[in-house]
N, C-alpha and C positions, 0 to 999 in steps of 0.2 A: 483504200488499202491500209493494212496495219503493218507497222514496222516489225521486222523479225526480232524475236526476243533474244537477248544475249544469253550465252551459256552460263549456267550457275557457277559461281566461283568455287574453286577447289578448297575444301576445308583444310585447316591446318592439321587435323587429326581424324583418324577413323577409330571410333570407340568400340570396345567389346560390350555391346549392349546387354548381352545375356548374363554378364557378371554383376550388373548394377543391383539386381535384386538381393544379392548376398553382400552388398556393401564393398565390393572390390573394384577399384578403378584400374582399368587396363585400356591401352590404346597403342596405335602406331602412328607416327607422324607421316605427313605426306611431303611431296616435293615442295609444296607451298610454304612449309615450315623451314626449309633450308637444309643444307648438307651438314650431317652430324659426323661424317667420316673423319677419323683422327689420323689415319695413315700409319706408316711404320716408322717414320722419322719424327722430326719436330712437328707436332700437330698444328694445323692452321688455327690462327687466333680466333677467327670467326666461329669455327666449329667448337672450340673450347668454350667460347662465350655462350654458345647455345646449351652446352652441357651444364655449365654453371647456372644458367637461368633455369634449366630443368630442375636441378637440385634445389635451388632457392624456392621454386614454386611449391615443392612438396615438403620442404624442410620442417614445417610445423607438424605434419603427421608422419613424416618419414625422414628423420634426421640423417639416416644412412642411405646413400645411393651407391649401388654396386654394379660394376660392369667388368668386362674382361677383354683382353686381346684374344680374339677368337681364332681357332685353328682348324675348324671344320672337323672336329673330333666328337667324342662322347663324354668328356669330363664334365661332371656336374658339381658345382660348389654349393655348400650349405651355409647359410648366413643366420646368425643369431644377433643378440644385442651386442652393440659395440660402440666405438667412438663415432660421433657425428662426422659427416663429411662424405666426399666422393672418393671411393676406392676402386681403382682399376687393377684387377688381378691379371695374371699372365696365364695364357694357355688353357682356356676353358670355353665351353659353349653352352653352359646351362647354369641356372641359379635356382635354389630353393630357399624360401624364407618362411620359417615356422614361427618366428618371433615377430612382434609388431615393429613398426617404425623403419621398414626397409623398402626401398624402391629398387627393383631389379630392372636392368636394361640390357638389351642386345641390339646390335646393329644389323641391318637387313638391306639387301639389294636384289635378291631373287630367291634366296633360301627361305624356308618357312619359319616364321615366328610362332612357337607353340606356347599358348597361354594356358595355365592350369590354375584353377582356384577351388578352394574348399569352403563350405559355409562357415567354418570356424574363422576364416580370414587367412589361413595359410595359403601360400601361392608358390608357383614355379614359373619360370620362363626359359624356354630353350630355343637355340638357333640350330635348325636342322636343314643342312644341305644333303646331297646324296650320301656323303660319307656318314654323317650323323644318322641319317635314316637307315642306312645299311647296318650301322652299329646299334640300332634301336635305342637311340638316346631318349626317345619319349618314354619307353618302358623303364629306363634307368631313372629318369626324373620322377616318374610315378612311384617306383619302388622306394625312393627316398622318403616320400610322403607316407606311403603305406607302412614302412618300417617304424614310423613315429605314431602308429595307431590309427591313421585315417583310413577310411574305407574307399576303395577305388570307385565303387558305385556312386559315391557321393561327390566325386570330383566333377568339375565342369572343365572341358577342354575346348579351346577355340584355336583354329588354324587360321592365321592371319594372311594378309596379302602376300603372294609369292608367285613365282613363275608357274604358269599352268601347263598341263600335259600337252596342249597343242603347240606350245612354244619351246618345250624342254625336251631335247633329244640327246640321248647318250649312246655311247658305243657298246658293243657286245659284252665286254668285260664288266662294265658298270651295271648294265642291265641285269646280268646274271647275279651280281652281288646284291642288287636291290630286290630281285624277284625269285631267284633260284632257277630261273628258266634260261636255257641256252639259246643263242641266236647267232646268226652269221652277219647280220647287218645292224645298222643303227636303229634304235627304237625310241618312241616317245614314251615318257613316263610322267605320271601325275603323282608327285611326292605327297601331296596332301591326302590323297586316297590311301596311299601306303601307310602314312602315319596314323590315319584314322583307324585302319585295320589293326595296327599294332596296339593302339590304345584300347580297342575293343577286346583284344586278346587277353588283356590283364584286368578286365572288369569294368572299364569305363563305359558308361551308358549315356552320358550327356555330352554330345558333341555338336559343334557348330563350326562354320567356316566362312571366311570372307568370300564374296563373289568376285573379288578383283584379282587380276593377274598383273604383276609388276611390269611385264613386257607389253601385253595388250593395252594396258592402261598407263602407258609410259608418260602421258601428260600429267598423271596423278602421282606416280611413284618413280623413284630411281630404279633402274634395272641394269645390272652388269652386262647381261646379254644384249641389251639395246645400246651398249656403249657408254653408259654413265659411269663416272668415277664416284658420284655422290652416294650417300647412305642415309636411309631413314632409321629411326630408332623405335623399337617396341618397348613399352614400359608397363610394369605391373607393380602395384603398391600393396604390400601386406597390411592387413587391417586387424591383426590379432591383438586383442586387448590385453 
């Protein structure tokens, strides 16, 4: 008889492999990497230490690390050259970096991390829950890049680990805001499918998505709907020279 094999250990990060060929580093941490949630009051010391370690890891190529207190909206910030360090802005759910040396970060627990990269090295990172999806935050992030002369057809968009349509049910009002369709009962919604369609509407042709659901794969990721208070982070590093 042979002994049963042990399950493979959960990696600390899930990388966006499709961005590697254009020199852009992007990933989302897993539960194994620990909780990055900062909360609303005094942030936990261990979470702050993880953020500081993240900044230190990329400081040589990205002296600026930017994040925000997220509000489930559609505000997208644009970041250029600036002072080194970690800056946490207030009230935003998206980041665009056209200049080099910027690491953009969003926190995730079920919402969709939307990674966007251009062969020039310009990047964007969005946090899309149902409100951001209904407000078409993905199109607003893409528009910021197109306004700077980039072609949407050249962008690569990756939809990271998020709650799947089997696990995510919304009420009639939210369903109508997301789809334009009226209903009298709760319905299941796949946010990543809606975001992909929104990206295609504005000319994106290169799309990929993680196979993971934060709730189905709760051993691998934190999930708000599974009862977790913890948060993982999605990170993308601009590589513009």
